[in-house]
PDB file of N, CA, C and O in Angstrom:
ATOM      1  N   MET A   1      40.181  75.118  -7.946  1.00  0.00           N
ATOM      2  CA  MET A   1      39.597  74.686  -9.191  1.00  0.00           C
ATOM      3  C   MET A   1      39.436  75.881 -10.141  1.00  0.00           C
ATOM      4  O   MET A   1      39.686  75.764 -11.341  1.00  0.00           O
ATOM      5  N   ALA A   2      39.021  77.015  -9.601  1.00  0.00           N
ATOM      6  CA  ALA A   2      38.826  78.200 -10.436  1.00  0.00           C
ATOM      7  C   ALA A   2      40.154  78.674 -11.025  1.00  0.00           C
ATOM      8  O   ALA A   2      40.200  79.115 -12.173  1.00  0.00           O
ATOM      9  N   VAL A   3      41.221  78.587 -10.252  1.00  0.00           N
ATOM     10  CA  VAL A   3      42.537  78.995 -10.737  1.00  0.00           C
ATOM     11  C   VAL A   3      42.999  78.062 -11.855  1.00  0.00           C
ATOM     12  O   VAL A   3      43.614  78.514 -12.821  1.00  0.00           O
ATOM     13  N   ALA A   4      42.711  76.771 -11.733  1.00  0.00           N
ATOM     14  CA  ALA A   4      43.083  75.823 -12.788  1.00  0.00           C
ATOM     15  C   ALA A   4      42.323  76.107 -14.081  1.00  0.00           C
ATOM     16  O   ALA A   4      42.903  76.046 -15.166  1.00  0.00           O
ATOM     17  N   VAL A   5      41.039  76.415 -13.975  1.00  0.00           N
ATOM     18  CA  VAL A   5      40.239  76.751 -15.158  1.00  0.00           C
ATOM     19  C   VAL A   5      40.749  78.042 -15.782  1.00  0.00           C
ATOM     20  O   VAL A   5      40.854  78.149 -17.004  1.00  0.00           O
ATOM     21  N   MET A   6      41.066  79.022 -14.941  1.00  0.00           N
ATOM     22  CA  MET A   6      41.595  80.282 -15.446  1.00  0.00           C
ATOM     23  C   MET A   6      42.937  80.065 -16.146  1.00  0.00           C
ATOM     24  O   MET A   6      43.177  80.627 -17.215  1.00  0.00           O
ATOM     25  N   GLY A   7      43.798  79.265 -15.558  1.00  0.00           N
ATOM     26  CA  GLY A   7      45.099  78.987 -16.161  1.00  0.00           C
ATOM     27  C   GLY A   7      44.975  78.242 -17.477  1.00  0.00           C
ATOM     28  O   GLY A   7      45.682  78.554 -18.436  1.00  0.00           O
ATOM     29  N   ALA A   8      44.083  77.257 -17.534  1.00  0.00           N
ATOM     30  CA  ALA A   8      43.882  76.507 -18.775  1.00  0.00           C
ATOM     31  C   ALA A   8      43.309  77.410 -19.856  1.00  0.00           C
ATOM     32  O   ALA A   8      43.728  77.333 -21.011  1.00  0.00           O
ATOM     33  N   SER A   9      42.365  78.257 -19.499  1.00  0.00           N
ATOM     34  CA  SER A   9      41.784  79.185 -20.464  1.00  0.00           C
ATOM     35  C   SER A   9      42.822  80.169 -20.980  1.00  0.00           C
ATOM     36  O   SER A   9      42.868  80.460 -22.175  1.00  0.00           O
ATOM     37  N   LEU A  10      43.648  80.678 -20.090  1.00  0.00           N
ATOM     38  CA  LEU A  10      44.705  81.599 -20.490  1.00  0.00           C
ATOM     39  C   LEU A  10      45.718  80.909 -21.400  1.00  0.00           C
ATOM     40  O   LEU A  10      46.169  81.499 -22.382  1.00  0.00           O
ATOM     41  N   PHE A  11      46.075  79.677 -21.086  1.00  0.00           N
ATOM     42  CA  PHE A  11      47.021  78.922 -21.906  1.00  0.00           C
ATOM     43  C   PHE A  11      46.458  78.685 -23.309  1.00  0.00           C
ATOM     44  O   PHE A  11      47.154  78.898 -24.302  1.00  0.00           O
ATOM     45  N   ILE A  12      45.211  78.249 -23.390  1.00  0.00           N
ATOM     46  CA  ILE A  12      44.596  77.983 -24.695  1.00  0.00           C
ATOM     47  C   ILE A  12      44.471  79.265 -25.504  1.00  0.00           C
ATOM     48  O   ILE A  12      44.759  79.273 -26.701  1.00  0.00           O
ATOM     49  N   HIS A  13      44.050  80.336 -24.872  1.00  0.00           N
ATOM     50  CA  HIS A  13      43.908  81.616 -25.568  1.00  0.00           C
ATOM     51  C   HIS A  13      45.267  82.115 -26.065  1.00  0.00           C
ATOM     52  O   HIS A  13      45.357  82.652 -27.169  1.00  0.00           O
ATOM     53  N   THR A  14      46.300  81.949 -25.283  1.00  0.00           N
ATOM     54  CA  THR A  14      47.636  82.375 -25.685  1.00  0.00           C
ATOM     55  C   THR A  14      48.132  81.573 -26.882  1.00  0.00           C
ATOM     56  O   THR A  14      48.684  82.145 -27.822  1.00  0.00           O
ATOM     57  N   ILE A  15      47.945  80.267 -26.859  1.00  0.00           N
ATOM     58  CA  ILE A  15      48.376  79.429 -27.979  1.00  0.00           C
ATOM     59  C   ILE A  15      47.628  79.801 -29.245  1.00  0.00           C
ATOM     60  O   ILE A  15      48.234  79.939 -30.308  1.00  0.00           O
ATOM     61  N   VAL A  16      46.322  79.964 -29.140  1.00  0.00           N
ATOM     62  CA  VAL A  16      45.530  80.303 -30.323  1.00  0.00           C
ATOM     63  C   VAL A  16      45.882  81.702 -30.819  1.00  0.00           C
ATOM     64  O   VAL A  16      46.072  81.900 -32.019  1.00  0.00           O
ATOM     65  N   GLY A  17      45.969  82.658 -29.924  1.00  0.00           N
ATOM     66  CA  GLY A  17      46.209  84.040 -30.317  1.00  0.00           C
ATOM     67  C   GLY A  17      47.611  84.320 -30.813  1.00  0.00           C
ATOM     68  O   GLY A  17      47.796  85.139 -31.713  1.00  0.00           O
ATOM     69  N   LYS A  18      48.596  83.658 -30.246  1.00  0.00           N
ATOM     70  CA  LYS A  18      49.981  83.951 -30.600  1.00  0.00           C
ATOM     71  C   LYS A  18      50.569  83.008 -31.647  1.00  0.00           C
ATOM     72  O   LYS A  18      51.531  83.376 -32.322  1.00  0.00           O
ATOM     73  N   LEU A  19      50.024  81.815 -31.799  1.00  0.00           N
ATOM     74  CA  LEU A  19      50.588  80.863 -32.748  1.00  0.00           C
ATOM     75  C   LEU A  19      49.653  80.517 -33.896  1.00  0.00           C
ATOM     76  O   LEU A  19      50.039  80.613 -35.061  1.00  0.00           O
ATOM     77  N   LEU A  20      48.442  80.122 -33.582  1.00  0.00           N
ATOM     78  CA  LEU A  20      47.547  79.597 -34.602  1.00  0.00           C
ATOM     79  C   LEU A  20      47.002  80.681 -35.528  1.00  0.00           C
ATOM     80  O   LEU A  20      47.049  80.523 -36.748  1.00  0.00           O
ATOM     81  N   VAL A  21      46.491  81.767 -34.978  1.00  0.00           N
ATOM     82  CA  VAL A  21      45.900  82.820 -35.803  1.00  0.00           C
ATOM     83  C   VAL A  21      46.934  83.482 -36.711  1.00  0.00           C
ATOM     84  O   VAL A  21      46.645  83.649 -37.896  1.00  0.00           O
ATOM     85  N   PRO A  22      48.114  83.867 -36.238  1.00  0.00           N
ATOM     86  CA  PRO A  22      49.094  84.442 -37.166  1.00  0.00           C
ATOM     87  C   PRO A  22      49.537  83.458 -38.257  1.00  0.00           C
ATOM     88  O   PRO A  22      49.788  83.869 -39.390  1.00  0.00           O
ATOM     89  N   LEU A  23      49.634  82.184 -37.931  1.00  0.00           N
ATOM     90  CA  LEU A  23      50.033  81.196 -38.932  1.00  0.00           C
ATOM     91  C   LEU A  23      48.985  81.084 -40.029  1.00  0.00           C
ATOM     92  O   LEU A  23      49.321  81.107 -41.213  1.00  0.00           O
ATOM     93  N   VAL A  24      47.739  80.965 -39.652  1.00  0.00           N
ATOM     94  CA  VAL A  24      46.657  80.839 -40.634  1.00  0.00           C
ATOM     95  C   VAL A  24      46.485  82.132 -41.418  1.00  0.00           C
ATOM     96  O   VAL A  24      46.265  82.093 -42.629  1.00  0.00           O
ATOM     97  N   THR A  25      46.580  83.263 -40.756  1.00  0.00           N
ATOM     98  CA  THR A  25      46.432  84.547 -41.432  1.00  0.00           C
ATOM     99  C   THR A  25      47.552  84.780 -42.434  1.00  0.00           C
ATOM    100  O   THR A  25      47.298  85.272 -43.533  1.00  0.00           O
ATOM    101  N   SER A  26      48.765  84.443 -42.085  1.00  0.00           N
ATOM    102  CA  SER A  26      49.873  84.661 -43.012  1.00  0.00           C
ATOM    103  C   SER A  26      49.774  83.750 -44.217  1.00  0.00           C
ATOM    104  O   SER A  26      50.115  84.158 -45.327  1.00  0.00           O
ATOM    105  N   ARG A  27      49.318  82.532 -44.022  1.00  0.00           N
ATOM    106  CA  ARG A  27      49.142  81.634 -45.166  1.00  0.00           C
ATOM    107  C   ARG A  27      48.001  82.088 -46.065  1.00  0.00           C
ATOM    108  O   ARG A  27      48.088  81.963 -47.286  1.00  0.00           O
ATOM    109  N   ALA A  28      46.942  82.609 -45.479  1.00  0.00           N
ATOM    110  CA  ALA A  28      45.777  83.028 -46.265  1.00  0.00           C
ATOM    111  C   ALA A  28      46.024  84.361 -46.951  1.00  0.00           C
ATOM    112  O   ALA A  28      45.582  84.570 -48.081  1.00  0.00           O
ATOM    113  N   GLY A  29      46.726  85.262 -46.277  1.00  0.00           N
ATOM    114  CA  GLY A  29      46.855  86.609 -46.794  1.00  0.00           C
ATOM    115  C   GLY A  29      48.078  86.868 -47.629  1.00  0.00           C
ATOM    116  O   GLY A  29      47.977  87.489 -48.687  1.00  0.00           O
ATOM    117  N   LYS A  30      49.230  86.413 -47.190  1.00  0.00           N
ATOM    118  CA  LYS A  30      50.507  86.698 -47.853  1.00  0.00           C
ATOM    119  C   LYS A  30      50.600  88.182 -48.222  1.00  0.00           C
ATOM    120  O   LYS A  30      50.684  88.555 -49.392  1.00  0.00           O
ATOM    121  N   MET A  31      50.581  89.003 -47.182  1.00  0.00           N
ATOM    122  CA  MET A  31      50.571  90.446 -47.379  1.00  0.00           C
ATOM    123  C   MET A  31      51.972  91.019 -47.213  1.00  0.00           C
ATOM    124  O   MET A  31      52.780  90.504 -46.440  1.00  0.00           O
ATOM    125  N   ASN A  32      52.248  92.093 -47.950  1.00  0.00           N
ATOM    126  CA  ASN A  32      53.498  92.814 -47.864  1.00  0.00           C
ATOM    127  C   ASN A  32      53.525  93.590 -46.546  1.00  0.00           C
ATOM    128  O   ASN A  32      52.555  94.269 -46.210  1.00  0.00           O
ATOM    129  N   ALA A  33      54.615  93.497 -45.807  1.00  0.00           N
ATOM    130  CA  ALA A  33      54.701  94.121 -44.479  1.00  0.00           C
ATOM    131  C   ALA A  33      54.586  95.641 -44.561  1.00  0.00           C
ATOM    132  O   ALA A  33      53.954  96.255 -43.701  1.00  0.00           O
ATOM    133  N   VAL A  34      55.178  96.251 -45.569  1.00  0.00           N
ATOM    134  CA  VAL A  34      55.098  97.712 -45.709  1.00  0.00           C
ATOM    135  C   VAL A  34      53.669  98.139 -46.026  1.00  0.00           C
ATOM    136  O   VAL A  34      53.183  99.137 -45.493  1.00  0.00           O
ATOM    137  N   ALA A  35      52.993  97.382 -46.897  1.00  0.00           N
ATOM    138  CA  ALA A  35      51.601  97.699 -47.232  1.00  0.00           C
ATOM    139  C   ALA A  35      50.708  97.555 -46.003  1.00  0.00           C
ATOM    140  O   ALA A  35      49.801  98.360 -45.791  1.00  0.00           O
ATOM    141  N   VAL A  36      50.966  96.534 -45.198  1.00  0.00           N
ATOM    142  CA  VAL A  36      50.180  96.349 -43.971  1.00  0.00           C
ATOM    143  C   VAL A  36      50.428  97.506 -43.009  1.00  0.00           C
ATOM    144  O   VAL A  36      49.481  98.029 -42.422  1.00  0.00           O
ATOM    145  N   PHE A  37      51.662  97.907 -42.840  1.00  0.00           N
ATOM    146  CA  PHE A  37      51.987  99.007 -41.933  1.00  0.00           C
ATOM    147  C   PHE A  37      51.320 100.299 -42.376  1.00  0.00           C
ATOM    148  O   PHE A  37      50.712 100.994 -41.562  1.00  0.00           O
ATOM    149  N   ILE A  38      51.427 100.624 -43.652  1.00  0.00           N
ATOM    150  CA  ILE A  38      50.816 101.847 -44.168  1.00  0.00           C
ATOM    151  C   ILE A  38      49.296 101.762 -44.087  1.00  0.00           C
ATOM    152  O   ILE A  38      48.632 102.741 -43.747  1.00  0.00           O
ATOM    153  N   GLY A  39      48.749 100.589 -44.401  1.00  0.00           N
ATOM    154  CA  GLY A  39      47.306 100.417 -44.321  1.00  0.00           C
ATOM    155  C   GLY A  39      46.780 100.551 -42.905  1.00  0.00           C
ATOM    156  O   GLY A  39      45.748 101.184 -42.683  1.00  0.00           O
ATOM    157  N   VAL A  40      47.475  99.964 -41.950  1.00  0.00           N
ATOM    158  CA  VAL A  40      47.050 100.068 -40.551  1.00  0.00           C
ATOM    159  C   VAL A  40      47.141 101.516 -40.074  1.00  0.00           C
ATOM    160  O   VAL A  40      46.274 101.977 -39.332  1.00  0.00           O
ATOM    161  N   LEU A  41      48.168 102.227 -40.487  1.00  0.00           N
ATOM    162  CA  LEU A  41      48.255 103.647 -40.133  1.00  0.00           C
ATOM    163  C   LEU A  41      47.096 104.433 -40.740  1.00  0.00           C
ATOM    164  O   LEU A  41      46.516 105.299 -40.086  1.00  0.00           O
ATOM    165  N   GLY A  42      46.764 104.129 -41.985  1.00  0.00           N
ATOM    166  CA  GLY A  42      45.648 104.823 -42.641  1.00  0.00           C
ATOM    167  C   GLY A  42      44.316 104.537 -41.981  1.00  0.00           C
ATOM    168  O   GLY A  42      43.539 105.456 -41.722  1.00  0.00           O
ATOM    169  N   TRP A  43      44.043 103.259 -41.702  1.00  0.00           N
ATOM    170  CA  TRP A  43      42.784 102.917 -41.036  1.00  0.00           C
ATOM    171  C   TRP A  43      42.762 103.438 -39.606  1.00  0.00           C
ATOM    172  O   TRP A  43      41.702 103.806 -39.101  1.00  0.00           O
ATOM    173  N   GLY A  44      43.909 103.475 -38.950  1.00  0.00           N
ATOM    174  CA  GLY A  44      43.971 104.049 -37.609  1.00  0.00           C
ATOM    175  C   GLY A  44      43.690 105.540 -37.624  1.00  0.00           C
ATOM    176  O   GLY A  44      43.041 106.062 -36.718  1.00  0.00           O
ATOM    177  N   TRP A  45      44.175 106.229 -38.648  1.00  0.00           N
ATOM    178  CA  TRP A  45      43.898 107.657 -38.770  1.00  0.00           C
ATOM    179  C   TRP A  45      42.416 107.880 -39.045  1.00  0.00           C
ATOM    180  O   TRP A  45      41.815 108.809 -38.506  1.00  0.00           O
ATOM    181  N   LEU A  46      41.820 107.020 -39.892  1.00  0.00           N
ATOM    182  CA  LEU A  46      40.429 107.196 -40.270  1.00  0.00           C
ATOM    183  C   LEU A  46      39.469 106.841 -39.145  1.00  0.00           C
ATOM    184  O   LEU A  46      38.526 107.587 -38.881  1.00  0.00           O
ATOM    185  N   TRP A  47      39.697 105.699 -38.468  1.00  0.00           N
ATOM    186  CA  TRP A  47      38.752 105.199 -37.472  1.00  0.00           C
ATOM    187  C   TRP A  47      39.322 105.139 -36.063  1.00  0.00           C
ATOM    188  O   TRP A  47      38.660 104.624 -35.161  1.00  0.00           O
ATOM    189  N   GLY A  48      40.498 105.637 -35.851  1.00  0.00           N
ATOM    190  CA  GLY A  48      41.070 105.658 -34.508  1.00  0.00           C
ATOM    191  C   GLY A  48      41.527 104.286 -34.047  1.00  0.00           C
ATOM    192  O   GLY A  48      42.043 103.493 -34.834  1.00  0.00           O
ATOM    193  N   VAL A  49      41.334 104.015 -32.770  1.00  0.00           N
ATOM    194  CA  VAL A  49      41.812 102.766 -32.175  1.00  0.00           C
ATOM    195  C   VAL A  49      41.150 101.555 -32.826  1.00  0.00           C
ATOM    196  O   VAL A  49      41.801 100.527 -33.016  1.00  0.00           O
ATOM    197  N   TRP A  50      39.847 101.661 -33.177  1.00  0.00           N
ATOM    198  CA  TRP A  50      39.153 100.523 -33.786  1.00  0.00           C
ATOM    199  C   TRP A  50      39.774 100.164 -35.131  1.00  0.00           C
ATOM    200  O   TRP A  50      39.958  98.985 -35.433  1.00  0.00           O
ATOM    201  N   GLY A  51      40.093 101.150 -35.925  1.00  0.00           N
ATOM    202  CA  GLY A  51      40.736 100.879 -37.202  1.00  0.00           C
ATOM    203  C   GLY A  51      42.152 100.370 -37.044  1.00  0.00           C
ATOM    204  O   GLY A  51      42.622  99.550 -37.832  1.00  0.00           O
ATOM    205  N   LEU A  52      42.824 100.859 -36.028  1.00  0.00           N
ATOM    206  CA  LEU A  52      44.210 100.469 -35.790  1.00  0.00           C
ATOM    207  C   LEU A  52      44.317  99.040 -35.284  1.00  0.00           C
ATOM    208  O   LEU A  52      45.169  98.281 -35.747  1.00  0.00           O
ATOM    209  N   LEU A  53      43.473  98.669 -34.353  1.00  0.00           N
ATOM    210  CA  LEU A  53      43.610  97.370 -33.711  1.00  0.00           C
ATOM    211  C   LEU A  53      42.738  96.275 -34.313  1.00  0.00           C
ATOM    212  O   LEU A  53      43.171  95.126 -34.394  1.00  0.00           O
ATOM    213  N   LEU A  54      41.528  96.603 -34.734  1.00  0.00           N
ATOM    214  CA  LEU A  54      40.589  95.554 -35.108  1.00  0.00           C
ATOM    215  C   LEU A  54      40.245  95.496 -36.586  1.00  0.00           C
ATOM    216  O   LEU A  54      40.034  94.402 -37.111  1.00  0.00           O
ATOM    217  N   LEU A  55      40.181  96.612 -37.271  1.00  0.00           N
ATOM    218  CA  LEU A  55      39.628  96.618 -38.613  1.00  0.00           C
ATOM    219  C   LEU A  55      40.653  96.732 -39.728  1.00  0.00           C
ATOM    220  O   LEU A  55      40.360  96.345 -40.859  1.00  0.00           O
ATOM    221  N   GLY A  56      41.829  97.241 -39.455  1.00  0.00           N
ATOM    222  CA  GLY A  56      42.802  97.533 -40.506  1.00  0.00           C
ATOM    223  C   GLY A  56      43.226  96.327 -41.318  1.00  0.00           C
ATOM    224  O   GLY A  56      43.090  96.344 -42.541  1.00  0.00           O
ATOM    225  N   ILE A  57      43.726  95.297 -40.696  1.00  0.00           N
ATOM    226  CA  ILE A  57      44.244  94.135 -41.415  1.00  0.00           C
ATOM    227  C   ILE A  57      43.133  93.318 -42.077  1.00  0.00           C
ATOM    228  O   ILE A  57      43.314  92.905 -43.222  1.00  0.00           O
ATOM    229  N   PRO A  58      41.998  93.062 -41.428  1.00  0.00           N
ATOM    230  CA  PRO A  58      40.938  92.342 -42.154  1.00  0.00           C
ATOM    231  C   PRO A  58      40.446  93.077 -43.393  1.00  0.00           C
ATOM    232  O   PRO A  58      40.175  92.447 -44.415  1.00  0.00           O
ATOM    233  N   ILE A  59      40.328  94.394 -43.320  1.00  0.00           N
ATOM    234  CA  ILE A  59      39.896  95.151 -44.497  1.00  0.00           C
ATOM    235  C   ILE A  59      40.951  95.072 -45.582  1.00  0.00           C
ATOM    236  O   ILE A  59      40.609  94.927 -46.755  1.00  0.00           O
ATOM    237  N   LEU A  60      42.220  95.162 -45.227  1.00  0.00           N
ATOM    238  CA  LEU A  60      43.284  95.032 -46.226  1.00  0.00           C
ATOM    239  C   LEU A  60      43.289  93.646 -46.867  1.00  0.00           C
ATOM    240  O   LEU A  60      43.548  93.517 -48.063  1.00  0.00           O
ATOM    241  N   MET A  61      43.006  92.624 -46.088  1.00  0.00           N
ATOM    242  CA  MET A  61      42.960  91.273 -46.651  1.00  0.00           C
ATOM    243  C   MET A  61      41.787  91.118 -47.614  1.00  0.00           C
ATOM    244  O   MET A  61      41.916  90.443 -48.636  1.00  0.00           O
ATOM    245  N   VAL A  62      40.660  91.725 -47.308  1.00  0.00           N
ATOM    246  CA  VAL A  62      39.519  91.682 -48.225  1.00  0.00           C
ATOM    247  C   VAL A  62      39.840  92.434 -49.507  1.00  0.00           C
ATOM    248  O   VAL A  62      39.525  91.965 -50.601  1.00  0.00           O
ATOM    249  N   VAL A  63      40.466  93.601 -49.377  1.00  0.00           N
ATOM    250  CA  VAL A  63      40.848  94.381 -50.561  1.00  0.00           C
ATOM    251  C   VAL A  63      41.823  93.586 -51.423  1.00  0.00           C
ATOM    252  O   VAL A  63      41.695  93.578 -52.647  1.00  0.00           O
ATOM    253  N   LYS A  64      42.795  92.917 -50.803  1.00  0.00           N
ATOM    254  CA  LYS A  64      43.752  92.122 -51.558  1.00  0.00           C
ATOM    255  C   LYS A  64      43.074  90.947 -52.245  1.00  0.00           C
ATOM    256  O   LYS A  64      43.384  90.645 -53.398  1.00  0.00           O
ATOM    257  N   ALA A  65      42.153  90.278 -51.556  1.00  0.00           N
ATOM    258  CA  ALA A  65      41.449  89.143 -52.157  1.00  0.00           C
ATOM    259  C   ALA A  65      40.626  89.583 -53.357  1.00  0.00           C
ATOM    260  O   ALA A  65      40.590  88.888 -54.372  1.00  0.00           O
ATOM    261  N   VAL A  66      39.967  90.725 -53.253  1.00  0.00           N
ATOM    262  CA  VAL A  66      39.192  91.242 -54.386  1.00  0.00           C
ATOM    263  C   VAL A  66      40.117  91.623 -55.529  1.00  0.00           C
ATOM    264  O   VAL A  66      39.838  91.309 -56.686  1.00  0.00           O
ATOM    265  N   CYS A  67      41.214  92.295 -55.214  1.00  0.00           N
ATOM    266  CA  CYS A  67      42.153  92.720 -56.255  1.00  0.00           C
ATOM    267  C   CYS A  67      42.811  91.529 -56.949  1.00  0.00           C
ATOM    268  O   CYS A  67      43.111  91.601 -58.141  1.00  0.00           O
ATOM    269  N   ASP A  68      43.035  90.457 -56.237  1.00  0.00           N
ATOM    270  CA  ASP A  68      43.630  89.267 -56.852  1.00  0.00           C
ATOM    271  C   ASP A  68      42.685  88.585 -57.825  1.00  0.00           C
ATOM    272  O   ASP A  68      43.138  87.884 -58.729  1.00  0.00           O
ATOM    273  N   ARG A  69      41.387  88.773 -57.663  1.00  0.00           N
ATOM    274  CA  ARG A  69      40.409  88.073 -58.492  1.00  0.00           C
ATOM    275  C   ARG A  69      39.807  88.926 -59.600  1.00  0.00           C
ATOM    276  O   ARG A  69      39.157  88.385 -60.494  1.00  0.00           O
ATOM    277  N   VAL A  70      40.000  90.235 -59.572  1.00  0.00           N
ATOM    278  CA  VAL A  70      39.515  91.126 -60.627  1.00  0.00           C
ATOM    279  C   VAL A  70      40.703  91.450 -61.524  1.00  0.00           C
ATOM    280  O   VAL A  70      41.737  91.923 -61.053  1.00  0.00           O
ATOM    281  N   ASP A  71      40.545  91.193 -62.819  1.00  0.00           N
ATOM    282  CA  ASP A  71      41.676  91.318 -63.748  1.00  0.00           C
ATOM    283  C   ASP A  71      42.248  92.734 -63.802  1.00  0.00           C
ATOM    284  O   ASP A  71      43.467  92.900 -63.847  1.00  0.00           O
ATOM    285  N   ASP A  72      41.400  93.744 -63.800  1.00  0.00           N
ATOM    286  CA  ASP A  72      41.906  95.114 -63.883  1.00  0.00           C
ATOM    287  C   ASP A  72      42.621  95.570 -62.612  1.00  0.00           C
ATOM    288  O   ASP A  72      43.381  96.537 -62.646  1.00  0.00           O
ATOM    289  N   LEU A  73      42.388  94.890 -61.500  1.00  0.00           N
ATOM    290  CA  LEU A  73      42.990  95.281 -60.222  1.00  0.00           C
ATOM    291  C   LEU A  73      44.153  94.385 -59.807  1.00  0.00           C
ATOM    292  O   LEU A  73      44.674  94.538 -58.702  1.00  0.00           O
ATOM    293  N   LYS A  74      44.568  93.468 -60.651  1.00  0.00           N
ATOM    294  CA  LYS A  74      45.673  92.561 -60.284  1.00  0.00           C
ATOM    295  C   LYS A  74      46.966  93.301 -59.919  1.00  0.00           C
ATOM    296  O   LYS A  74      47.668  92.851 -59.013  1.00  0.00           O
ATOM    297  N   PRO A  75      47.317  94.423 -60.585  1.00  0.00           N
ATOM    298  CA  PRO A  75      48.535  95.135 -60.142  1.00  0.00           C
ATOM    299  C   PRO A  75      48.443  95.626 -58.694  1.00  0.00           C
ATOM    300  O   PRO A  75      49.445  95.621 -57.979  1.00  0.00           O
ATOM    301  N   VAL A  76      47.268  96.043 -58.259  1.00  0.00           N
ATOM    302  CA  VAL A  76      47.106  96.468 -56.861  1.00  0.00           C
ATOM    303  C   VAL A  76      47.265  95.259 -55.934  1.00  0.00           C
ATOM    304  O   VAL A  76      47.878  95.370 -54.872  1.00  0.00           O
ATOM    305  N   GLY A  77      46.722  94.116 -56.325  1.00  0.00           N
ATOM    306  CA  GLY A  77      46.881  92.892 -55.534  1.00  0.00           C
ATOM    307  C   GLY A  77      48.329  92.467 -55.430  1.00  0.00           C
ATOM    308  O   GLY A  77      48.764  91.983 -54.385  1.00  0.00           O
ATOM    309  N   GLU A  78      49.092  92.647 -56.522  1.00  0.00           N
ATOM    310  CA  GLU A  78      50.532  92.326 -56.484  1.00  0.00           C
ATOM    311  C   GLU A  78      51.283  93.293 -55.584  1.00  0.00           C
ATOM    312  O   GLU A  78      52.233  92.905 -54.904  1.00  0.00           O
ATOM    313  N   LEU A  79      50.855  94.565 -55.578  1.00  0.00           N
ATOM    314  CA  LEU A  79      51.477  95.557 -54.705  1.00  0.00           C
ATOM    315  C   LEU A  79      51.233  95.216 -53.240  1.00  0.00           C
ATOM    316  O   LEU A  79      52.131  95.369 -52.411  1.00  0.00           O
ATOM    317  N   LEU A  80      50.038  94.759 -52.915  1.00  0.00           N
ATOM    318  CA  LEU A  80      49.710  94.391 -51.542  1.00  0.00           C
ATOM    319  C   LEU A  80      50.294  93.047 -51.156  1.00  0.00           C
ATOM    320  O   LEU A  80      50.473  92.774 -49.969  1.00  0.00           O
ATOM    321  N   GLY A  81      50.596  92.204 -52.127  1.00  0.00           N
ATOM    322  CA  GLY A  81      51.075  90.858 -51.846  1.00  0.00           C
ATOM    323  C   GLY A  81      52.520  90.799 -51.433  1.00  0.00           C
ATOM    324  O   GLY A  81      53.269  91.769 -51.547  1.00  0.00           O
ATOM    325  N   ASP A  82      52.893  89.627 -50.947  1.00  0.00           N
ATOM    326  CA  ASP A  82      54.260  89.426 -50.464  1.00  0.00           C
ATOM    327  C   ASP A  82      55.085  88.718 -51.521  1.00  0.00           C
ATOM    328  O   ASP A  82      56.269  88.456 -51.307  1.00  0.00           O
TER     329      ASP A  82
END
């Protein structure tokens, strides 16, 4: 029974992590791949592994969302956009 629960949990986590989250994130963010790569490298340099793995892309998405809504920063939002 424990193996079945473990297998079901692993299956659900894999589907959510590999299919659902990237799909929703790409639709919400529409980020330029080069900007994401450079941003992740920058946040990784600044904060190490935490910036590289956990904080880089969410911070870039927040920056892009702010830039898209502030008129003076729209060129930066277009640069970050896809």
